[in-house]
C-alpha positions, 0 to 999 in steps of 0.5 A, spaced: 500 500 500 502 507 498 505 510 504 500 516 502 494 512 503 496 509 510 493 515 514 486 514 510 486 506 512 488 508 519 482 512 519 477 507 517 480 502 522 478 507 527 471 508 525 470 501 524 472 500 531 468 506 534 461 504 530 462 496 531 458 496 538 452 500 535 452 495 529 452 489 534 447 492 538 442 494 532 442 486 531 441 484 538 435 489 539 431 488 533 424 486 536 423 479 535 418 476 530 411 475 533 409 467 534 403 464 536 403 460 543 399 453 541 394 450 547 395 443 549 393 439 543 392 431 544 392 426 538 386 422 539 385 415 536 379 413 531 375 410 536 375 416 541 373 420 536 367 416 534 365 416 541 364 423 541 361 424 534 355 427 532 348 424 534 343 426 529 338 421 531 337 425 538 331 429 539 335 435 538 341 433 533 347 433 537 354 435 534 360 432 535 364 434 541 371 437 539 376 433 544 382 435 541 384 439 547 381 434 552 386 430 556 385 422 554 384 420 561 378 424 561 375 420 555 370 414 556 374 408 557 374 401 561 379 401 566 381 396 572 377 398 578 378 393 584 372 395 589 367 392 594 362 395 590 357 391 586 357 391 579 352 396 576 354 401 582 356 408 580 362 411 584 363 418 583 370 420 585 369 428 585 377 429 587 380 426 581 374 428 576 372 421 575 365 417 575 366 409 575 360 404 573 362 398 576 363 392 572 364 384 573 371 382 574 374 388 577 373 392 571 369 399 570 367 404 565 370 410 567 368 417 565 371 424 566 367 429 570 366 436 571 365 438 579 361 444 581 360 447 588 354 443 589 358 437 587 363 439 592 358 440 598 355 433 599 358 425 599 354 419 601 350 414 598 344 414 594 340 411 588 338 414 582 331 416 583 329 419 577 332 419 569 330 424 564 332 425 557 333 432 554 331 435 561 327 441 563 331 447 567 328 452 571 332 458 574 330 459 581 326 466 583 333 468 587 337 467 580 331 471 576 332 477 581 339 477 581 340 477 574 333 478 570 336 479 563 339 473 563 335 468 567 328 472 567 326 469 560 326 462 563 322 464 569 317 459 567 322 454 565 327 452 559 325 446 555 330 441 553 335 443 548 343 444 546 343 450 550 340 447 556 344 447 562 342 440 564 345 437 557 342 431 554 340 427 560 340 427 567 340 422 573 337 425 580 339 422 586 335 420 592 335 417 599 329 413 600 323 418 597 328 424 599 331 428 593 338 430 595 338 435 590 344 432 587 344 431 579 349 427 574 347 431 568 350 433 561 353 440 559 353 445 554 360 447 556 364 441 554 371 445 556 369 444 563 370 436 564 376 435 568 375 441 572 372 445 578 367 449 575 362 455 578 356 451 579 352 445 578 353 438 581 356 433 576 357 434 569 359 430 563 360 430 556 353 429 553 355 423 549 357 420 556 351 422 559 347 419 554 351 412 554 351 412 562 343 414 562 342 408 557 346 403 562 343 404 568 336 403 571 332 407 576 334 404 583 341 404 581 346 405 587 350 411 587 356 412 592 359 419 592 366 420 594 369 426 597 376 426 601 376 434 601 372 438 607 365 439 604 364 446 601 359 449 605 354 453 601 350 459 604 342 458 604 341 463 598 347 460 594 344 453 595 337 455 593 340 458 587 343 452 584 339 446 587 332 450 586 329 446 592 322 447 590 324 445 583 326 438 582 329 439 575 333 445 576 341 444 576 
């Protein structure tokens, strides 16, 4: 290189050293590209998909339930279940969010459930005193007074249908001739299965409550297990959810 160009080269080197940190900072401080955080999704096999497929033959044609984000353990399946309970008994495990229909040979059909406040406020033995298909639901007077816009239109009762809080079927539990106000029913909110929810007793996927309803007759024994301290409800809350004067309120 010509001696005349050396000062110019030194100047370029100094400028490069001075501005390199700024160039590097520009690289690392560039905003990251947006990305989407995917929710948990599960690969469900064909048999599972078929169990929760549409049921167009129902009185109110039932669409398929999207189970792509449901943990497979909450889907209907036969499992080993050694127990002293007799075959045909329903066992509700509120803590683990399962309902078992006991079968012969130490087996059971296990269903996933959602448990509401009332579901965590009772335990014991009962029988299925009544069964209903696409049951009617009636809000209590307290529910109507608290939220007249939402509940007022149904003060005279909501007929069965896809939007009904009781879902496609309901089992009403009795002790002798006394209604316990405890219900096992379907739900219009399938996302709630496997979770603790704000209201109601024991809810199931509509396809599951239809299956259970078809397998158990009136008089079926039921055992409700609840290993936690029972949730205490104030009288107004209990009346709101149970509807003591209305045997079809959820």
